[in-house]
C-alpha positions as CSV (number, residue, x, y, z in Angstrom):
1,M,-86.4,14.3,48.5
2,G,-83.4,15.6,50.4
3,T,-80.1,16.1,48.7
4,L,-79.5,15.3,45.1
5,S,-77.3,12.3,44.4
6,I,-74.6,11.9,41.7
7,W,-77.2,10.2,39.4
8,H,-79.4,13.3,39.5
9,W,-76.5,15.5,38.5
10,L,-75.5,13.2,35.6
11,V,-79.1,13.3,34.3
12,V,-79.0,17.1,34.5
13,L,-75.7,17.2,32.7
14,L,-76.9,14.9,29.9
15,I,-80.0,17.1,29.4
16,V,-77.8,20.3,29.2
17,V,-75.5,18.6,26.6
18,L,-78.5,17.6,24.6
19,V,-80.1,21.0,24.6
20,F,-77.1,23.2,24.0
21,G,-74.7,20.8,22.2
22,T,-71.0,20.2,22.8
23,K,-69.8,22.9,20.5
24,K,-71.7,25.7,22.2
25,L,-70.7,24.4,25.7
26,R,-67.1,24.4,24.6
27,N,-67.4,28.0,23.4
28,I,-69.0,29.0,26.7
29,G,-66.2,27.3,28.6
30,Q,-63.5,29.1,26.6
31,D,-65.3,32.5,27.1
32,L,-65.6,31.8,30.8
33,G,-61.9,30.8,31.1
34,G,-60.8,33.9,29.3
35,A,-62.9,36.1,31.6
36,V,-61.4,34.4,34.7
37,R,-57.8,34.8,33.3
38,G,-58.4,38.5,32.6
39,F,-59.8,39.0,36.1
40,K,-56.7,37.4,37.6
41,E,-54.4,39.6,35.5
42,G,-56.3,42.7,36.6
43,I,-56.0,41.7,40.2
44,K,-52.2,41.2,39.8
45,E,-51.8,44.5,38.1
46,G,-53.8,46.3,40.8
47,D,-51.6,44.6,43.5
48,A,-48.4,45.6,41.7
49,A,-49.6,49.2,41.4
50,A,-50.6,49.4,45.1
51,A,-47.4,47.9,46.4
52,P,-44.6,50.2,47.4
53,P,-41.4,50.0,45.4
54,P,-38.9,47.5,46.7
55,Q,-36.2,48.7,48.9
56,V,-32.6,48.6,47.5
57,T,-30.1,47.3,50.0
58,A,-26.4,47.3,49.8
59,Q,-25.0,43.8,49.0
60,E,-21.6,42.6,49.7
61,G,-19.4,42.6,46.6
62,M,-21.3,45.3,44.8
63,V,-19.3,47.7,42.7
64,M,-20.2,51.4,43.0
65,E,-18.8,54.0,40.6
66,G,-17.6,57.3,42.0
67,E,-14.8,59.0,43.7
68,A,-13.8,58.0,47.2
69,R,-12.8,60.7,49.6
70,E,-11.1,60.2,53.0
71,K,-11.8,62.6,55.7
72,A,-8.7,63.6,57.6
73,V,-8.6,64.2,61.4
74,N,-8.5,68.0,61.0
75,G,-11.7,68.0,58.9
76,S,-10.2,68.6,55.5
77,E,-10.9,66.1,52.7
78,K,-8.4,64.5,50.4
79,S,-9.0,62.3,47.3
80,A,-8.1,58.7,47.4
């Protein structure tokens, strides 16, 4: 009796449904789905905490607030 065919699996599924009932199987499925969802969220939070903060790069057209100063040839500064 080598591998099990699709008919064997269908009979096993039918027996499981008869023993446990559809309501209990649905509840088990919801609990399992919630556990998997929680696991995935935990993995994403762990990755976000371990990742270094993103580098901020200067973009063309960005407005920066502050005072501009121009350095003269002789080393003194003057406000623009």
